[in-house]
SELO-10341 format. One record per residue: residue number from 0; residue in one letter; x, y, z of N, C-alpha, C, O in turn. Coordinates in steps of 0.1 Angstrom, whole numbers. Example, Ala and Ser with C-alpha at 12.3 -4.5 7.8 and 13.67 -1.06 7.14 Angstrom:
// residues 2
(0; 'a'; (132; -57; 78); (123; -45; 78); (132; -33; 78); (142; -33; 85))
(1; 's'; (128; -22; 71); (137; -11; 71); (129; 0; 79); (134; 11; 80))
//
This chain:
// residues 99
(0; 'x'; (144; 293; 216); (137; 287; 206); (141; 295; 189); (142; 307; 188))
(1; 'x'; (143; 285; 180); (150; 287; 167); (141; 293; 164); (130; 291; 168))
(2; 'x'; (144; 305; 153); (132; 312; 144); (139; 317; 133); (149; 324; 132))
(3; 'x'; (130; 308; 123); (131; 310; 111); (129; 323; 100); (119; 325; 93))
(4; 'x'; (141; 329; 99); (137; 344; 94); (135; 341; 79); (135; 352; 73))
(5; 'x'; (133; 333; 72); (131; 327; 59); (116; 325; 57); (110; 326; 46))
(6; 'x'; (113; 322; 66); (96; 320; 66); (91; 331; 66); (96; 341; 72))
(7; 'x'; (78; 332; 56); (69; 342; 50); (62; 345; 66); (60; 336; 74))
(8; 'x'; (59; 360; 69); (52; 364; 81); (39; 363; 77); (33; 364; 66))
(9; 'x'; (37; 361; 88); (20; 362; 91); (15; 376; 89); (22; 386; 93))
(10; 'x'; (1; 378; 83); (-6; 390; 84); (-14; 392; 97); (-13; 384; 105))
(11; 'x'; (-20; 403; 98); (-31; 406; 106); (-42; 395; 111); (-44; 392; 123))
(12; 'x'; (-49; 389; 95); (-59; 382; 94); (-55; 368; 101); (-62; 362; 109))
(13; 'x'; (-40; 361; 95); (-41; 351; 100); (-37; 351; 115); (-41; 341; 123))
(14; 'x'; (-29; 363; 120); (-26; 363; 135); (-39; 362; 143); (-38; 360; 155))
(15; 'x'; (-53; 363; 138); (-64; 363; 144); (-68; 349; 144); (-71; 345; 155))
(16; 'x'; (-69; 341; 134); (-73; 328; 131); (-66; 321; 145); (-73; 315; 153))
(17; 'x'; (-55; 323; 147); (-48; 315; 155); (-50; 320; 171); (-41; 318; 179))
(18; 'x'; (-60; 325; 173); (-64; 329; 186); (-66; 320; 197); (-74; 311; 193))
(19; 'x'; (-62; 318; 208); (-63; 312; 219); (-76; 303; 224); (-77; 292; 228))
(20; 'x'; (-84; 312; 222); (-101; 305; 221); (-104; 294; 209); (-111; 283; 209))
(21; 'x'; (-97; 301; 197); (-99; 293; 186); (-90; 277; 189); (-93; 265; 187))
(22; 'x'; (-81; 280; 193); (-70; 270; 193); (-77; 260; 203); (-77; 248; 200))
(23; 'x'; (-84; 264; 217); (-88; 255; 225); (-100; 250; 219); (-103; 238; 222))
(24; 'x'; (-108; 255; 212); (-119; 250; 205); (-114; 239; 194); (-123; 231; 192))
(25; 'x'; (-106; 237; 188); (-102; 228; 178); (-94; 218; 188); (-92; 207; 182))
(26; 'x'; (-91; 219; 199); (-85; 209; 208); (-97; 201; 215); (-96; 189; 217))
(27; 'x'; (-110; 208; 217); (-119; 196; 220); (-128; 195; 211); (-139; 193; 215))
(28; 'x'; (-127; 197; 199); (-132; 188; 191); (-123; 173; 188); (-111; 170; 187))
(29; 'x'; (-134; 166; 187); (-128; 150; 186); (-127; 148; 172); (-121; 137; 170))
(30; 'x'; (-132; 154; 160); (-131; 146; 149); (-121; 153; 142); (-118; 148; 131))
(31; 'x'; (-112; 168; 148); (-99; 170; 139); (-93; 162; 140); (-83; 164; 133))
(32; 'x'; (-92; 150; 149); (-77; 146; 151); (-81; 133; 146); (-74; 124; 151))
(33; 'x'; (-87; 129; 139); (-93; 116; 132); (-87; 115; 121); (-86; 125; 114))
(34; 'x'; (-80; 102; 118); (-74; 99; 107); (-85; 93; 103); (-92; 87; 110))
(35; 'x'; (-85; 94; 89); (-96; 83; 76); (-86; 72; 72); (-76; 75; 65))
(36; 'x'; (-88; 58; 77); (-79; 51; 73); (-88; 38; 68); (-93; 31; 76))
(37; 'x'; (-88; 35; 56); (-94; 24; 49); (-90; 7; 59); (-79; 2; 56))
(38; 'x'; (-96; 3; 66); (-93; -5; 73); (-93; -19; 64); (-86; -27; 69))
(39; 'x'; (-99; -23; 54); (-94; -36; 42); (-79; -30; 38); (-71; -39; 33))
(40; 'x'; (-77; -20; 39); (-61; -20; 29); (-50; -17; 39); (-39; -14; 34))
(41; 'x'; (-54; -17; 55); (-47; -17; 64); (-43; -33; 70); (-33; -37; 75))
(42; 'x'; (-56; -40; 67); (-56; -56; 73); (-48; -65; 61); (-44; -76; 64))
(43; 'x'; (-45; -60; 50); (-38; -67; 40); (-21; -70; 42); (-15; -80; 41))
(44; 'x'; (-17; -57; 47); (-5; -64; 52); (0; -71; 64); (12; -73; 66))
(45; 'x'; (-11; -76; 75); (-9; -85; 84); (-8; -98; 78); (-14; -101; 67))
(46; 'x'; (-1; -106; 86); (-1; -118; 85); (-7; -127; 98); (2; -131; 106))
(47; 'x'; (-22; -132; 101); (-23; -138; 111); (-15; -152; 116); (-10; -160; 109))
(48; 'x'; (-16; -151; 129); (-10; -165; 130); (-17; -177; 127); (-30; -178; 128))
(49; 'x'; (-10; -188; 125); (-21; -198; 121); (-23; -198; 105); (-26; -209; 99))
(50; 'x'; (-22; -187; 98); (-24; -188; 85); (-20; -200; 76); (-9; -206; 76))
(51; 'x'; (-31; -202; 67); (-24; -217; 55); (-13; -207; 49); (-14; -196; 44))
(52; 'x'; (1; -217; 50); (13; -214; 44); (16; -223; 34); (27; -222; 29))
(53; 'x'; (7; -232; 28); (11; -246; 22); (15; -246; 13); (22; -255; 9))
(54; 'x'; (11; -231; 3); (12; -226; -10); (26; -219; -11); (32; -220; -22))
(55; 'x'; (31; -213; 0); (41; -206; 1); (57; -215; -2); (59; -225; 4))
(56; 'x'; (62; -212; -8); (78; -217; -10); (87; -209; -5); (86; -197; -8))
(57; 'x'; (97; -213; 3); (110; -207; 5); (120; -207; 0); (123; -217; -6))
(58; 'x'; (127; -198; 0); (138; -200; -11); (155; -194; -1); (163; -186; -5))
(59; 'x'; (155; -202; 10); (167; -198; 16); (178; -206; 16); (174; -218; 18))
(60; 'x'; (189; -204; 15); (199; -215; 15); (207; -217; 28); (217; -210; 31))
(61; 'x'; (204; -227; 36); (208; -231; 45); (223; -236; 48); (225; -247; 42))
(62; 'x'; (233; -232; 54); (244; -234; 57); (250; -242; 72); (249; -236; 83))
(63; 'x'; (256; -253; 69); (259; -261; 83); (267; -249; 92); (269; -238; 86))
(64; 'x'; (272; -252; 104); (282; -246; 114); (291; -250; 108); (293; -262; 104))
(65; 'x'; (299; -236; 106); (314; -234; 105); (321; -237; 115); (318; -237; 127))
(66; 'x'; (333; -239; 110); (346; -243; 126); (348; -233; 132); (351; -236; 144))
(67; 'x'; (347; -217; 129); (348; -204; 135); (333; -200; 141); (330; -188; 141))
(68; 'x'; (323; -211; 146); (311; -207; 148); (305; -218; 161); (306; -230; 161))
(69; 'x'; (299; -212; 169); (290; -221; 179); (279; -220; 184); (275; -208; 184))
(70; 'x'; (271; -227; 189); (254; -228; 193); (255; -218; 205); (264; -221; 213))
(71; 'x'; (247; -208; 208); (248; -204; 220); (234; -214; 229); (223; -217; 225))
(72; 'x'; (240; -218; 240); (234; -225; 248); (218; -218; 258); (210; -223; 266))
(73; 'x'; (219; -209; 254); (208; -195; 260); (201; -196; 250); (191; -203; 250))
(74; 'x'; (203; -189; 238); (189; -181; 228); (191; -193; 213); (184; -193; 203))
(75; 'x'; (204; -202; 215); (203; -216; 202); (208; -207; 192); (206; -214; 182))
(76; 'x'; (213; -196; 190); (216; -189; 175); (230; -196; 174); (238; -199; 184))
(77; 'x'; (233; -197; 158); (248; -200; 156); (255; -183; 154); (251; -175; 146))
(78; 'x'; (264; -184; 162); (275; -170; 162); (289; -174; 164); (292; -184; 170))
(79; 'x'; (298; -164; 158); (310; -160; 156); (313; -165; 167); (306; -166; 177))
(80; 'x'; (330; -171; 167); (336; -172; 179); (337; -162; 187); (334; -163; 199))
(81; 'x'; (342; -149; 178); (345; -137; 187); (336; -132; 195); (338; -122; 201))
(82; 'x'; (321; -140; 196); (310; -136; 203); (306; -144; 214); (295; -144; 221))
(83; 'x'; (320; -151; 215); (316; -163; 226); (322; -156; 242); (332; -150; 242))
(84; 'x'; (316; -158; 252); (311; -150; 264); (320; -161; 276); (317; -173; 277))
(85; 'x'; (330; -156; 282); (337; -165; 294); (330; -164; 305); (333; -156; 314))
(86; 'x'; (319; -174; 308); (309; -173; 318); (315; -182; 330); (311; -182; 341))
(87; 'x'; (325; -188; 327); (333; -193; 337); (324; -211; 346); (327; -220; 354))
(88; 'x'; (314; -209; 338); (306; -223; 348); (303; -235; 338); (295; -245; 339))
(89; 'x'; (314; -232; 325); (312; -244; 318); (303; -242; 302); (304; -248; 291))
(90; 'x'; (292; -230; 307); (280; -232; 297); (288; -221; 281); (299; -217; 280))
(91; 'x'; (281; -221; 274); (287; -219; 260); (276; -208; 256); (266; -212; 249))
(92; 'x'; (278; -193; 260); (272; -186; 255); (274; -173; 251); (285; -168; 252))
(93; 'x'; (264; -165; 245); (274; -156; 235); (270; -142; 243); (262; -142; 252))
(94; 'x'; (276; -132; 238); (279; -119; 247); (264; -113; 246); (262; -105; 255))
(95; 'x'; (257; -115; 240); (243; -106; 239); (233; -112; 248); (225; -106; 253))
(96; 'x'; (235; -130; 251); (231; -134; 260); (234; -130; 277); (225; -129; 286))
(97; 'x'; (249; -130; 278); (255; -126; 287); (255; -111; 296); (259; -108; 307))
(98; 'x'; (250; -104; 288); (246; -87; 289); (232; -88; 297); (226; -78; 299))
//
């Protein structure tokens, strides 16, 4: 086990606080590990499926498939020709789907 020699050393009072009995008592205390979290604040970051997104506007530029790209017949992603896997059965799949 590594020892941090720069850390301040505990005195006798602090050593008594970390007794085995006290540590066992803390472990059985169910409220000591509880985290106070605001449920409404945590719920604001979640996007529910089926939410109304009619007011949202997307700003994504879509490019057509380039000459050096292909569409994988397994995952339907457009990937570069360098990712083409030779399956031997005539299917055009990417290296990720072949793995």
